[in-house]
VEXKOLSE-913696 format. One record per residue (C-alpha): x, y negated, z; residue in three letters. Coordinates in steps of 0.001 Angstrom, whole numbers, padded with zeros to 6 digits, always signed. Example, Ala and Ser with C-alpha at 12.3 -4.5 7.8 and 13.67 -1.06 7.14 Angstrom:
2
+012300+004500+007800ALA +013670+001060+007140SER 
This chain:
302
-029479+024142-006514MET -031470+021795-008767VAL -030462+020097-012002GLU -031438+017841-014855ASN -029533+017179-018061ARG -027092+014859-016257PHE -026507+016251-012768LEU -026417+019507-010839GLU -027163+019199-007105LEU -026423+021780-004415THR -027880+021593-000900PHE -026906+023311+002345LEU -030110+023420+004441PRO -028440+025709+006991GLU -025696+023148+007626LEU -027335+019830+008333GLY -029542+019758+005244GLY -026711+017998+003452ARG -026476+017314-000246LEU -023243+019261-000612HIS -022365+018854-004288ARG -023384+016515-007106ALA -021710+017652-010310VAL -021671+015471-013428ILE -022506+018047-016099LYS -020657+016295-018923SER -017319+016491-017057THR -017783+019099-014313GLY -016680+016526-011699GLN -018198+016747-008210ASN -018611+013169-006962ILE -018528+014272-003314PHE -015602+015521-001296TYR -015784+019280-000756GLN -013701+020666+002070ASN -012367+024159+001281PRO -012644+025030+004982VAL -015150+024289+007735ILE -013595+023457+011063LYS -014364+020960+013843PRO -012521+017669+013477ALA -011871+015449+016542PRO -014119+012623+015338PHE -017441+011215+016506GLY -018848+010646+019960GLN -018885+014375+020793ARG -015160+014573+019960ASP -015981+017164+017306TRP -017653+016946+013924TRP -017833+019197+010864LEU -016245+017456+007870ARG -017851+019714+005297VAL -018285+017130+002577GLY -021216+015786+000602GLY -023943+013425+001781LEU -025073+013875+005383GLU -028031+012460+007325TRP -027114+010693+010564VAL -029467+010286+013565ALA -030282+009428+016339PRO -026998+007843+017465THR -023940+006084+016083GLU -020934+007777+014497GLU -022093+011057+012928HIS -025188+011687+015016GLY -026138+015180+016137TYR -027693+016785+013070LEU -024877+017778+010694GLU -024297+021271+012115ALA -027925+022415+012554PHE -030333+024056+010094PRO -033043+022019+008379TRP -036191+023222+006620ASN -036125+022741+002834LEU -039011+022441+000375ALA -038814+021966-003398LEU -041519+020159-005344GLU -041773+019899-009117THR -043232+016657-010425GLN -043981+015548-013950ARG -040911+013301-014096ASP -038468+015443-012106GLY -037777+017353-008921LEU -038090+016470-005247VAL -036091+018168-002500VAL -037465+017473+000974ARG -035628+018537+004155MET -037043+018227+007661THR -035911+018774+011230THR -036902+017855+014775VAL -034082+015976+016482GLU -033627+017456+019949GLN -032054+014572+021888GLN -034966+012122+021645ARG -037681+014144+019926GLY -037747+012398+016542PHE -039075+014003+013376ASP -036490+013422+010640VAL -037119+013840+006895THR -034524+013498+004137ALA -035886+013326+000591THR -033888+013540-002638VAL -035381+012796-006063TRP -033723+014005-009262LEU -035658+012506-012128ARG -035541+014142-015534ALA -033998+011296-017501ASP -031773+009596-014903GLU -028132+010169-014009GLY -028611+008953-010440ARG -029708+010440-007123ILE -032540+008705-005271ALA -032535+009337-001513THR -034658+008380+001477MET -034210+009095+005180LEU -037282+008678+007410VAL -037447+009035+011196THR -040820+009253+012952GLN -041252+008774+016693ASN -043960+011193+017780ARG -043114+010856+021462THR -045177+008725+023824GLY -042627+005959+024364SER -040128+003783+022508ALA -036745+005412+021920GLN -033435+003907+020721PRO -032528+004978+017200LEU -029668+004612+014762GLN -029982+005956+011207MET -027282+006243+008558TRP -026503+008078+005344MET -022817+009029+005142ASN -021257+010070+001836ALA -017781+011610+001722ALA -016380+010773-001705LEU -013282+011830-003616ALA -013431+010604-007221PRO -009900+011782-008045ALA -010433+015568-007888ALA -010882+015895-004113ASN -008341+013184-003431ARG -008410+009455-002683VAL -005867+008077-005113GLY -003575+005081-004679SER -005775+003116-007097ALA -008977+003709-005140THR -010746+000668-003740HIS -014006-000230-002024PHE -016459-002758-003446VAL -018664-004623-000949VAL -020215-007974-002022PRO -019482-009887+001198VAL -016717-012270+002291ASP -016230-010822+005769GLN -016149-007391+007376MET -016348-006354+011039ILE -013716-003990+012440VAL -015213-000817+013866HIS -012114+001221+014680ALA -008594+001413+013308THR -005067+002680+013811GLU -003740-000265+011795ASP -002097-002543+014383ARG -002045-005461+011987ALA -005832-005652+012182LEU -007737-007228+015073PRO -009654-005133+017643PRO -013158-003693+017248PRO -015990-006208+016724ARG -013585-008812+015299ALA -014163-010177+011803ARG -011682-010040+008962VAL -011686-011648+005536GLY -012866-009476+002642TRP -011199-008570+000520THR -008132-010622+001544LEU -006993-010711+005161HIS -003617-012288+005911GLN -002627-011915+002245ASN -003455-008190+002265ARG -006193-006701+000090ASP -008143-004576+002568LEU -010350-003087-000134SER -007509-000664-000994HIS -006913+002140+001568PRO -003380+002404+000179SER -002700-000931+001935ALA -003718+000443+005343TRP -001552+001895+008092ASN -003752+004568+009664GLY -007484+005040+009382TYR -009771+002001+009116VAL -013538+001620+009510GLY -015220-001679+008582LEU -018846-002829+008637PHE -020247-005382+006207ALA -020841-008628+008098ALA -024278-009080+006532ARG -026868-007022+004623PRO -025857-006156+001094THR -027636-004876-002036PRO -024967-002284-002816PHE -021726-000701-001716ILE -019261+001148-003913GLY -015993+003012-004372LEU -013927+003177-007567TYR -010678+004873-008541ASP -008993+002973-011361LEU -006688+005825-012404GLN -009457+008441-012461ALA -011784+005793-013971ASP -014568+007117-011783ALA -016492+006169-008683GLY -019852+005924-006945VAL -022203+003077-006048ALA -025020+003187-003493ALA -027716+000614-004248VAL -030953-000481-002623SER -033618-002678-004188SER -034594-003884-000705THR -030997-004268+000516GLY -028917-002254+002959LEU -029271-003532+006526ALA -025996-001817+007353GLY -023013-000833+005219ALA -019696+000641+006274LYS -016485+001839+004622VAL -013982+004285+006066PHE -010837+005994+004832ALA -007420+007221+005900PHE -004014+005897+004966SER -001343+008051+003331SER +000359+008789+006674ASN -002702+010279+008400PHE -002441+013978+009342ASP -005129+015633+007242ARG -004650+018961+009001ARG -007105+017624+011571LEU -009995+018313+009182PHE -008711+020492+006315THR -006022+022995+005341ASN -005075+021880+001826ASP -004222+018182+002183GLY -007409+017092+000433SER -008816+013692+001241ASP -011965+011584+001200TYR -013355+008118+001732ALA -016754+007314+003197GLU -019600+005018+002195LEU -022259+004475+004862TRP -025762+003054+004358CYS -027567+002069+007555GLY -030945+000973+008906ALA -029103-001340+011345GLN -025983-003500+010911PRO -023371-001666+013043THR -022821+001184+015488PHE -023316-001324+018326TRP -026910-001990+017281ASP -029386+000506+018757ASP -032868-000900+018063PRO -035802+000953+019654PRO -038373+002790+017559LEU -041832+002394+019080ASP -044100+005356+019741ALA -045938+006389+016576GLY -043726+004252+014316GLU -041193+005224+011634GLN -037983+003787+010210ARG -036669+004208+006644VAL -033408+003983+004685ILE -033578+004229+000890ALA -030604+004263-001487ALA -029796+005375-005014ASP -026396+007012-005449TRP -025023+006340-008938ILE -022041+008326-010294PRO -019771+006064-012340LEU -017347+006971-015123GLN -015479+005063-017791GLY -016298+001575-016501LEU -012667+000584-016033GLY -013615-000825-012636ASP -016693-001688-010575LEU -017779-005316-010111ALA -021459-005099-009175THR -024367-002675-009063ALA -028147-002709-008708SER -031043-000338-009236ASP -030680-001162-012952HIS -027108+000192-013113GLY -023478-000859-012581ALA -021197-003358-014286LEU -017459-003932-014600ALA -015675-007214-015249CYS -012608-006460-017372ASN -010558-009440-018484VAL -008641-008865-021689GLY -006532-010882-024066GLN -007114-011560-027717THR -004567-012677-030271GLY -004933-015141-033128ALA 
């Protein structure tokens, strides 16, 4: 565990090197979903995946990769302006060296992250890289007033149970599609996963009733961004025992799960994102590495 005056971070190096908890010290709220149990869920390309919670590092393939259930090496470094947590592993499928770095600076209420994959093999290898955050701003629940914020006008369907949506790879309007606001999971019928149709500088989630959320921002832009959540009628016993719930924000080094660009021998690939906990904004309109803004329209009387 590491902390500054704003945040307290807990890591699980034995379980995928994940950033498990990020607690806002002024309120005691953990911005990440935290599953009270650990059991395989029938998701991902292996048909099992551990929905533990927190922020996980995804490589070398689409979906949830192969690294979330294996131990990583962890090193802690103290710098003049804060702390650095660096986790490393050797990915066994293609032989990549993978490093996840988290900075917690002394005077910032944000979490700076970087995922780097190095190809030390003798030939080019296909690689996908993602950061996947499971979020639950309403006390380990996704409330009816929760919505995603992605600054694009179209999204690409990845997978869905919602029969009113088109098939995978099709584009839908964002946020409105056939007079339905797709930014609200409460409007869905079954799970939905959507990719941003173009690179974006940020991606976010906000719960209006809890008046809390999270934004992931990148000064260089996110090549890939994805949202995922369940609808109210999804059977949560598939991944937990207490009915708790989460929504996911994904930041990627490539646009979608169908893109598998090779990484040449001796080269590396990088994703960098700052994760900003949000409270008391009223809503989320936009975010950057300078912070987040809401746009609240009010009325005034004479």
